[in-house]
KOLROTI-285166 format. One record per residue (C-alpha): residue number from 1; x, y, z. Coordinates in steps of 0.001 Angstrom, whole numbers, plus 500000, padded with zeros to 6 digits. Layout:
{k = NUM | px = X | py = Y | pz = Z};
...
REM end
This chain:
{k = 1 | px = 236970 | py = 920261 | pz = 127615};
{k = 2 | px = 233994 | py = 921694 | pz = 126945};
{k = 3 | px = 233847 | py = 925278 | pz = 126884};
{k = 4 | px = 231990 | py = 928469 | pz = 126722};
{k = 5 | px = 230589 | py = 928773 | pz = 122554};
{k = 6 | px = 231092 | py = 932761 | pz = 123191};
{k = 7 | px = 234526 | py = 932615 | pz = 123634};
{k = 8 | px = 235335 | py = 930775 | pz = 120651};
{k = 9 | px = 234645 | py = 931611 | pz = 116577};
{k = 10 | px = 234919 | py = 929197 | pz = 113882};
{k = 11 | px = 236998 | py = 929915 | pz = 111010};
{k = 12 | px = 235994 | py = 926849 | pz = 108923};
{k = 13 | px = 235575 | py = 923701 | pz = 109025};
{k = 14 | px = 236943 | py = 920375 | pz = 107454};
{k = 15 | px = 235753 | py = 919173 | pz = 104288};
{k = 16 | px = 238744 | py = 916455 | pz = 103527};
{k = 17 | px = 241933 | py = 915191 | pz = 102791};
{k = 18 | px = 244419 | py = 916564 | pz = 100655};
{k = 19 | px = 246813 | py = 913853 | pz = 098936};
{k = 20 | px = 247517 | py = 911430 | pz = 101425};
{k = 21 | px = 250134 | py = 913176 | pz = 103839};
{k = 22 | px = 247933 | py = 914679 | pz = 106136};
{k = 23 | px = 247121 | py = 917851 | pz = 104360};
{k = 24 | px = 243375 | py = 919010 | pz = 105257};
{k = 25 | px = 241090 | py = 920595 | pz = 103274};
{k = 26 | px = 239229 | py = 923845 | pz = 104815};
{k = 27 | px = 235876 | py = 925843 | pz = 103510};
{k = 28 | px = 236167 | py = 928857 | pz = 105177};
{k = 29 | px = 233657 | py = 930849 | pz = 107222};
{k = 30 | px = 236220 | py = 933864 | pz = 108116};
{k = 31 | px = 237547 | py = 936566 | pz = 105176};
{k = 32 | px = 241128 | py = 936405 | pz = 107244};
{k = 33 | px = 243171 | py = 934237 | pz = 105040};
{k = 34 | px = 245525 | py = 934496 | pz = 108097};
{k = 35 | px = 243344 | py = 932233 | pz = 109907};
{k = 36 | px = 244586 | py = 929622 | pz = 107698};
{k = 37 | px = 248483 | py = 930589 | pz = 106557};
{k = 38 | px = 249673 | py = 931805 | pz = 109708};
{k = 39 | px = 251049 | py = 929357 | pz = 111718};
{k = 40 | px = 249831 | py = 929283 | pz = 115513};
{k = 41 | px = 247821 | py = 927692 | pz = 117950};
{k = 42 | px = 243793 | py = 927440 | pz = 117088};
{k = 43 | px = 241102 | py = 924658 | pz = 118376};
{k = 44 | px = 239061 | py = 921982 | pz = 117138};
{k = 45 | px = 235269 | py = 921197 | pz = 117902};
{k = 46 | px = 234059 | py = 918133 | pz = 116839};
{k = 47 | px = 230354 | py = 916367 | pz = 116675};
{k = 48 | px = 230109 | py = 916321 | pz = 120448};
{k = 49 | px = 231373 | py = 920075 | pz = 121024};
{k = 50 | px = 234191 | py = 919349 | pz = 122745};
{k = 51 | px = 237224 | py = 921681 | pz = 122179};
{k = 52 | px = 240732 | py = 920716 | pz = 121782};
{k = 53 | px = 244154 | py = 922234 | pz = 121239};
{k = 54 | px = 245820 | py = 921901 | pz = 117562};
{k = 55 | px = 248846 | py = 924007 | pz = 115983};
{k = 56 | px = 248544 | py = 924688 | pz = 112328};
{k = 57 | px = 252172 | py = 924486 | pz = 110791};
{k = 58 | px = 251274 | py = 925835 | pz = 107312};
{k = 59 | px = 248481 | py = 927061 | pz = 104982};
{k = 60 | px = 247725 | py = 927730 | pz = 101647};
{k = 61 | px = 244582 | py = 928676 | pz = 099447};
{k = 62 | px = 244194 | py = 925989 | pz = 096599};
{k = 63 | px = 244346 | py = 927707 | pz = 093474};
{k = 64 | px = 241015 | py = 929410 | pz = 091895};
{k = 65 | px = 239272 | py = 928020 | pz = 094998};
{k = 66 | px = 237879 | py = 929595 | pz = 098029};
{k = 67 | px = 239501 | py = 926435 | pz = 100059};
{k = 68 | px = 242327 | py = 926666 | pz = 101850};
{k = 69 | px = 244480 | py = 923554 | pz = 102722};
{k = 70 | px = 246147 | py = 923460 | pz = 105841};
{k = 71 | px = 248946 | py = 920752 | pz = 108165};
{k = 72 | px = 248073 | py = 920321 | pz = 111653};
{k = 73 | px = 250937 | py = 919263 | pz = 114059};
{k = 74 | px = 250582 | py = 915562 | pz = 114375};
{k = 75 | px = 248040 | py = 914514 | pz = 111423};
{k = 76 | px = 250119 | py = 912682 | pz = 109094};
{k = 77 | px = 247805 | py = 910975 | pz = 106589};
{k = 78 | px = 245076 | py = 910711 | pz = 105076};
{k = 79 | px = 243443 | py = 908647 | pz = 107478};
{k = 80 | px = 244224 | py = 910253 | pz = 110020};
{k = 81 | px = 242299 | py = 913782 | pz = 108259};
{k = 82 | px = 239161 | py = 911477 | pz = 107127};
{k = 83 | px = 238563 | py = 911187 | pz = 111115};
{k = 84 | px = 238332 | py = 915111 | pz = 110974};
{k = 85 | px = 235590 | py = 915620 | pz = 108305};
{k = 86 | px = 232736 | py = 917846 | pz = 110145};
{k = 87 | px = 234924 | py = 919269 | pz = 112474};
{k = 88 | px = 235486 | py = 923084 | pz = 113290};
{k = 89 | px = 238296 | py = 925261 | pz = 112915};
{k = 90 | px = 238354 | py = 927316 | pz = 115914};
{k = 91 | px = 239930 | py = 930864 | pz = 117432};
{k = 92 | px = 239559 | py = 932930 | pz = 120627};
{k = 93 | px = 236777 | py = 935239 | pz = 120105};
{k = 94 | px = 239621 | py = 937924 | pz = 121856};
{k = 95 | px = 241566 | py = 936903 | pz = 118665};
{k = 96 | px = 239313 | py = 938794 | pz = 116011};
{k = 97 | px = 241126 | py = 941603 | pz = 114334};
{k = 98 | px = 239982 | py = 945077 | pz = 114046};
{k = 99 | px = 237748 | py = 946717 | pz = 111665};
{k = 100 | px = 237848 | py = 949362 | pz = 109077};
{k = 101 | px = 234148 | py = 951480 | pz = 109183};
{k = 102 | px = 231525 | py = 949277 | pz = 107562};
{k = 103 | px = 233305 | py = 946270 | pz = 108178};
{k = 104 | px = 231701 | py = 943527 | pz = 110397};
{k = 105 | px = 232143 | py = 940304 | pz = 112178};
{k = 106 | px = 229331 | py = 937614 | pz = 111155};
{k = 107 | px = 229046 | py = 936707 | pz = 114570};
{k = 108 | px = 227851 | py = 940231 | pz = 115242};
{k = 109 | px = 225099 | py = 940472 | pz = 112864};
{k = 110 | px = 223291 | py = 936627 | pz = 113495};
{k = 111 | px = 220600 | py = 937735 | pz = 115861};
{k = 112 | px = 220080 | py = 941349 | pz = 114660};
{k = 113 | px = 216475 | py = 942614 | pz = 113980};
{k = 114 | px = 215493 | py = 943090 | pz = 109866};
{k = 115 | px = 213337 | py = 946753 | pz = 109917};
{k = 116 | px = 212160 | py = 947372 | pz = 106075};
{k = 117 | px = 213285 | py = 951254 | pz = 105157};
{k = 118 | px = 211666 | py = 953412 | pz = 104844};
{k = 119 | px = 209195 | py = 953105 | pz = 107772};
{k = 120 | px = 211681 | py = 950349 | pz = 110070};
{k = 121 | px = 208454 | py = 947768 | pz = 110379};
{k = 122 | px = 210014 | py = 944551 | pz = 112110};
{k = 123 | px = 210177 | py = 941809 | pz = 109684};
{k = 124 | px = 213034 | py = 939493 | pz = 110836};
{k = 125 | px = 216144 | py = 938285 | pz = 112278};
{k = 126 | px = 219482 | py = 937857 | pz = 110735};
{k = 127 | px = 219832 | py = 933975 | pz = 111043};
{k = 128 | px = 222890 | py = 933260 | pz = 109345};
{k = 129 | px = 225662 | py = 934833 | pz = 107225};
{k = 130 | px = 227252 | py = 933003 | pz = 104193};
{k = 131 | px = 230102 | py = 933945 | pz = 102839};
{k = 132 | px = 230891 | py = 933256 | pz = 099274};
{k = 133 | px = 231037 | py = 934820 | pz = 096150};
{k = 134 | px = 228147 | py = 937247 | pz = 097360};
{k = 135 | px = 227518 | py = 937199 | pz = 100989};
{k = 136 | px = 224094 | py = 936778 | pz = 101768};
{k = 137 | px = 222385 | py = 937199 | pz = 104856};
{k = 138 | px = 219828 | py = 934107 | pz = 105901};
{k = 139 | px = 216631 | py = 935758 | pz = 107243};
{k = 140 | px = 214059 | py = 934479 | pz = 109308};
{k = 141 | px = 210643 | py = 936432 | pz = 108508};
{k = 142 | px = 208422 | py = 937133 | pz = 111685};
{k = 143 | px = 205087 | py = 936071 | pz = 110826};
{k = 144 | px = 203015 | py = 938272 | pz = 109358};
{k = 145 | px = 205381 | py = 938035 | pz = 106777};
{k = 146 | px = 205539 | py = 934265 | pz = 105616};
{k = 147 | px = 203334 | py = 932916 | pz = 102805};
{k = 148 | px = 201173 | py = 930616 | pz = 104256};
{k = 149 | px = 202450 | py = 930547 | pz = 108168};
{k = 150 | px = 205814 | py = 928720 | pz = 106819};
{k = 151 | px = 208460 | py = 928373 | pz = 108793};
{k = 152 | px = 209685 | py = 930541 | pz = 105952};
{k = 153 | px = 213814 | py = 932287 | pz = 105353};
{k = 154 | px = 214609 | py = 934434 | pz = 102560};
{k = 155 | px = 218211 | py = 935028 | pz = 101266};
{k = 156 | px = 219271 | py = 938847 | pz = 101095};
{k = 157 | px = 222803 | py = 940219 | pz = 099045};
{k = 158 | px = 224865 | py = 941568 | pz = 101810};
{k = 159 | px = 224924 | py = 945054 | pz = 099840};
{k = 160 | px = 224759 | py = 948352 | pz = 100643};
{k = 161 | px = 222401 | py = 949350 | pz = 098520};
{k = 162 | px = 220204 | py = 946750 | pz = 100127};
{k = 163 | px = 221136 | py = 946670 | pz = 103501};
{k = 164 | px = 222110 | py = 950618 | pz = 103959};
{k = 165 | px = 221894 | py = 950813 | pz = 107778};
{k = 166 | px = 223508 | py = 948771 | pz = 110490};
{k = 167 | px = 223116 | py = 949466 | pz = 114148};
{k = 168 | px = 224920 | py = 947013 | pz = 116148};
{k = 169 | px = 224157 | py = 948567 | pz = 119324};
{k = 170 | px = 220898 | py = 948686 | pz = 119353};
{k = 171 | px = 220858 | py = 945364 | pz = 117135};
{k = 172 | px = 219335 | py = 946248 | pz = 114327};
{k = 173 | px = 219641 | py = 946660 | pz = 110269};
{k = 174 | px = 217428 | py = 947800 | pz = 107865};
{k = 175 | px = 216959 | py = 946692 | pz = 104500};
{k = 176 | px = 215947 | py = 948365 | pz = 101220};
{k = 177 | px = 214852 | py = 944887 | pz = 099172};
{k = 178 | px = 213803 | py = 945193 | pz = 095689};
{k = 179 | px = 210392 | py = 944648 | pz = 094610};
{k = 180 | px = 209882 | py = 940929 | pz = 094159};
{k = 181 | px = 212779 | py = 940195 | pz = 096846};
{k = 182 | px = 210953 | py = 939023 | pz = 100303};
{k = 183 | px = 208674 | py = 936810 | pz = 098170};
{k = 184 | px = 211328 | py = 934333 | pz = 096089};
REM end
């Protein structure tokens, strides 16, 4: 079934098999471990954007890594898992947890205007939030801030000292980059 992509949130992508018995390695794009450990309904989105329901039976974080190992109902061997590599693990967007002050869903940040403090001059747009040990905002700069007019993107650490203000209602965030950060 093809679905409206606004209804879904990708929480991770399948990157490989773990062993021979159908366990699946997932690279998370969510900071909520229960997406991978709490049994229940999830969905898989394949390369043709078709979405199909699956049941998460169990999951755990791989010791010392950011990867999760999950087991899906009906997946019993390595070959079955290998056929799923590259698929996205989805949840309904309505299942997003409530966040505390200063917390944001990655999806809410994508597309925001990026303004430079103290003038609040528009310099670009948030293209992506890259999860890792340190979160990074991928920003596409507008023409005036591009070197040699190339399609230019920069990575900005998503920390309060560099991204002090976020206004979701007005769809912008401000940055105070240290000297040279926008030229990297």
